[in-house]
C-alpha positions, 0 to 999 in steps of 0.5 A, spaced: 192 362 171 193 355 169 191 352 163 186 346 164 191 341 162 196 344 167 191 343 173 189 336 171 197 334 171 198 338 177 192 334 181 194 328 178 201 328 181 199 330 188 194 324 188 200 320 186 204 322 191 199 321 196 198 314 194 205 313 194 206 315 201 200 311 204 202 305 201 209 306 204 206 307 211 201 301 210 206 296 208 205 290 212 210 284 212 208 277 209 205 272 214 210 268 217 210 262 221 208 263 229 214 264 233 210 262 239 206 256 237 200 253 242 202 248 247 202 241 245 201 242 238 206 238 233 210 245 232 211 246 239 213 239 241 218 239 235 221 246 238 221 243 245 224 236 243 231 236 247 237 234 242 239 227 243 246 229 241 248 234 246 251 230 252 248 232 259 252 236 264 255 232 270 251 233 276 255 237 282 258 232 287 255 234 294 260 231 299 257 230 306 250 233 305 246 231 310 239 228 309 235 234 311 240 239 307 238 234 301 231 235 302 231 242 303 235 243 297 230 239 293 224 243 295 228 249 293 230 246 286 223 243 285 220 250 286 225 254 282 225 251 275 224 256 270 218 254 267 211 255 271 208 249 269 214 245 271 215 249 278 207 248 279 208 240 278 214 239 281 213 244 287 207 241 289 210 234 288 215 235 293 211 238 298 206 232 298 212 226 297 219 229 299 217 228 307 216 221 306 222 219 301 228 215 303 235 217 302 235 213 295 229 216 293 231 223 294 237 221 290 233 218 284 229 225 285 235 229 285 237 225 278 230 227 275 231 234 277 237 234 272 233 233 266 230 239 262 224 242 265 220 240 259 222 233 258 220 232 265 213 235 264 212 232 258 214 225 261 209 226 267 203 228 263 204 223 258 205 227 252 212 223 251 215 217 253 220 217 257 227 215 255 230 208 257 233 210 263 227 213 266 222 208 263 221 203 269 222 209 274 217 208 280 218 215 282 216 218 275 210 213 275 208 217 282 210 224 279 205 222 273 200 220 278 201 227 281 200 230 274 193 227 273 190 230 279 185 225 279 182 229 285 181 235 281 185 239 287 186 246 285 194 247 286 198 253 287 205 254 289 207 252 296 210 257 301 217 256 302 218 255 310 
């Protein structure tokens, strides 16, 4: 039979090991900054800012592209951007305006689509001022009016014909 001291020591050891095991299982890492900040917060805007020191890639030359082919390509490029917000904004804009655009306006729209998605989105929604090259663009003003959606139209992705 174990003496009272031995039983106490043994019991204390078992409890200590149990607590140590629980502590190792319940360890939580210290709180860190949220890697996915909410949209339009200062943290999000800072993370989505396009670096100014990175040169833009030159656009592809499209030699001999007809106006109809350009319009079809712009519809597709407006829809398949990479972010749902840009897809919805630009595809509905293309659906509503591309049919009435002249060739010169379509070329300007083509240049606008070469810009990063989030930049176009923030310029159109007025969250950021556009750079000098787009400051006086009538096309960007039309896109901003479209983004305001003053008629409160429920927008969904247009069907590809």
